[in-house]
N, C-alpha and C positions, 0 to 999 in steps of 0.2 A: 452918902460913895459908900457910909456899913448896909442899910436897909440894901443896895443893889446889891451887896458883895451876900450878901442873905438868899436874892432872888436867883441869883447864878450857884449860888450854890445845892438850893436846892433843884432848881433842874436840874442839877448831873445828879445828884445822890438816887434823884430818883428813874432818869436814861440811860445813867451810865453803863446795868446790865442789860439794856433793850439794844444802847451806841455796838457794846461789843459783840450779843448774840446775832443783829440783822445791821451794823451798822457796814457800811463801805469797806473802812477800815479793820472790823474785829479780826478780820482770823489773824491779824498783825501786832492788837492791844491796841491799834492808834486810835484817833475820832475826828483822823483829817484827810481832805481828801488825796485823791488818787491823781498823778500828774503824770502825763504820758508823753517828756519831757525827749531827747534825740538820746537814743541807745535803749531804755524801758524795751523790753520785748515782754512782758505779762506782767501783772497786778499786784505782786509781791514789789518789784521793780518801781514802781507805778507809785506806790505808797512809802515809798524808803526814797524817790526821786529829792523831794527835799533834808531828807537826811544826808543824803550823799552831799548837798551842796554845802552846810552843816557843815560838815568834814573838811569840806579844800579849805573856810576861814578857820576851822580847828589846825589847820593843817597849817598855819602863819604864828602861832600862837604860841609853838612848843608845847610844853604837857601840861596847861592851864586846868584852871578851875574856869568850870563852866553848871551855868544854873539856866535851870531848864521855866519860862513862868509861863506859868499852867499845865505842868506837869501832865494829868489826866494818869493810867495806875501805871505809869512809868516805863511806858514801853519808847518814843525816840530818847530817853536819855539812855535806857539800858541799850539801845542800839547805838549810842555816840559812844558809852563807855567800852561795849566791848569789841571794838575799832581803834579806840583809841585808850595813849596813854594819858590818862586823867583825870581831874578828881572834880565831882558830878553833884548836883542839888536839883532839885525838885520841888515848887511849891505851889500846890495847889487851892484853894478855895471849899471845898467838895473833903466832907467827909470819908464820904463812899472812897472817893479815889486816894483818895490821902489808905486807906485803909491798905484798898488795895496794893498801892505803889509797898507799902510797907514789906507786902509778902511774895515779893518780888526779889526783893535783894538791892544787894551792889550799894545803889543810889544813897544821900542825906538826905531822905523825903523831910518836908514843914508844911504844914497846913496854914493858911493864912491870905493875906488881900497883897494882891506886887504893887497895887494901887498904896495901901497905905504902914502895910507890918513889916518892918524890921525883913534885911534882904541879907544871904552871906556876905562880909568884906572882901575885897580883893578878886572880884570877879574881871576875868580874860575875856571870856565868852558868854555875853545870855542872852536866850530866844525865845519868841514864842512861837507856836506853832494855831494859830488859829486861835487864839487864847484873845491879844490886846481888845478885841475888837468887842468882848465883853469886860473889860475893866472901868469901874466905880467913874475912875475921872483919868483921864487921858496925863493932859497933865501933870497929875501930882504921880503916874507912873513915870513917865520920863527921869523928877528926879530924883524918886527912890532907885531906882535903876538907875542913873548917875551917879549915886550914892555909892553905890554898891562895884560899878566899874574901875576897874584898876584906868589911870592915865593911858592909854591908847587902847585899851579896853572895846569890846567890840559887842554890839546890839542889835541881831537880827530881828529880825523880825519875817515872818511870809502870817498871810494876811490877808483880809478884807478891804476895800480901800471905796469912797464914792467917786468914780470918775466924772462919767459925762450926765448923771440925774443927781436932781436933787432928796431931798429926806421929804419931801409930802409924798411921790411918784408911790404908788398905791404898794409894787409890788417889792419898793424898799425900806415902805412903812410897815410892813406883813413881814418880809423879813426883823425890821429892828426889832417890833414887838414880837416877832416866836425865838429868838434867839437870844433874848436880853444882849442887844449889840448897839449901847449906849453910845463906844469907843467907833461908831462907825464914820471915820474923816476925811476929807478931800487927804490929797499927798501933802500941799502947799501948808495946807491947819500942824497936819502932824510932823512937822521937816519944822513949821515956826519953834512947836512946843521942847522941839529934843535944843534947838538952835538955844535954843532958853537952856536947855538944861547942863549947854556943855556938848553937845554929840553932835558931829557934821555928818553928811549925810556922804557915803563914800560909791556901790550899786544900789542899783535896783536893777530888777527886769520884769515883764509881767510875760506872767505861767497861765494869761487866762485861755492862752488858745491852744493847751492842751492837754487839759481839763477833760471833760469828757457828759454833758453839759442834756443827755438825748438820749439815756438809758430806758431801756424796754421798762423797769421798776420807775421814772423818773417821771415818763409821759401813765403812765397807769397811773401814778398815784397825784398827778396834778385834776383824771380825770374821775376818782374817785375823791380829795378830798372835802369836796363841797356837801357828797351825801356824809361823809364821818364829822366832819362841823354844823352841822344839819341835827346827828343826834349823838355825840359827845359831847360835855363840858372841854371847857379848853383847859386842861391840864397839862402837866408839865410835855406831855407826850403829843399829844394834839399842836400844843407851840413849838415843838421841834418841826413837824414833817409842814405845818404850816410857813414857819421862818425855811426849811430847807427851797421847798418848790419855791418861795418867793424869791429865796438866793437864787437856785436857777432863773427862772426866767428875771430879774438884775442882769443876772449875766450876760446872757445872752441878748441883751440889751443893749449890752455895752453902758448901763448902770451904774456896773461896779463890775472893777480890774482887780484876779485877786495877785498880786505882786508879792514878789521876794524881796527884804531892803535891808541896808548892813547902814550903819551909822557907827563912829569909834569915836572916846571922847575926847575930849580935846588936852592936849598938857595946859598945866596952868602955869601959868607966867614963873615963871624961877626953880619950872620941872614941881611942884609940893604938891600932893596931897596930902586928902586927910586920912586921921589917923584910925585902925582897926576899928574904933572903941566911936567912935565917930559915927562909924558907915556901918554898922549892923553885926550880925553873928561873926564870928569867925571859923 
């Protein structure tokens, strides 16, 4: 687990600058995909579409404590905090991202592995946007997050899930390798782990049809990538390009789906919950 987390940290330490400068969401400070859902009219709206879905979940919880699992440089959490009365925490495994997030203000930022390091206690809503798939241990992830959530607290994951393919298919295998996507799993595998950790699936939606998978830059990358790989070593930037191209192929072929999924923490028998001292940072 620790070795994988270190690999993911190095991946983001070395790629964050490039993602912000040239990535799809760099102009908004986010690393996730644009989702051209109902009512979206421009790229900024597409990049914030999943944020708006998370805001709907926050609106069911009053003035909550929220936790960004894999917060990047903090843009997603700050977008939410600017629009709702909430207390916000963000955790990232990357030192580079942690320092950038600290400079942005408002949120309370933590550096660590969300699968095994202590998380803030009594969280009303935890969410991860394209971060769960990097997790070093999916089963440990659900256990750790469940301990942080209060009873009836919610977990939102916006991420890639294995669909009609297998991990052995070439584009899926390249995606896992390129993006350190160790926790790419089928929904039923994820749900079994979540259930064991005391979480119940409330809702889900498939966002794959709302992705733009044939941008000119994507087609150009697919054409030039074999040349790039033949002359450059497989460093973090090349791995990122390989993973992104493989993910696009996997989404187009139905091997992987991009989903928005929500779980709720079940109330323990008798209505009791773990104490703050047992559940991490207060």
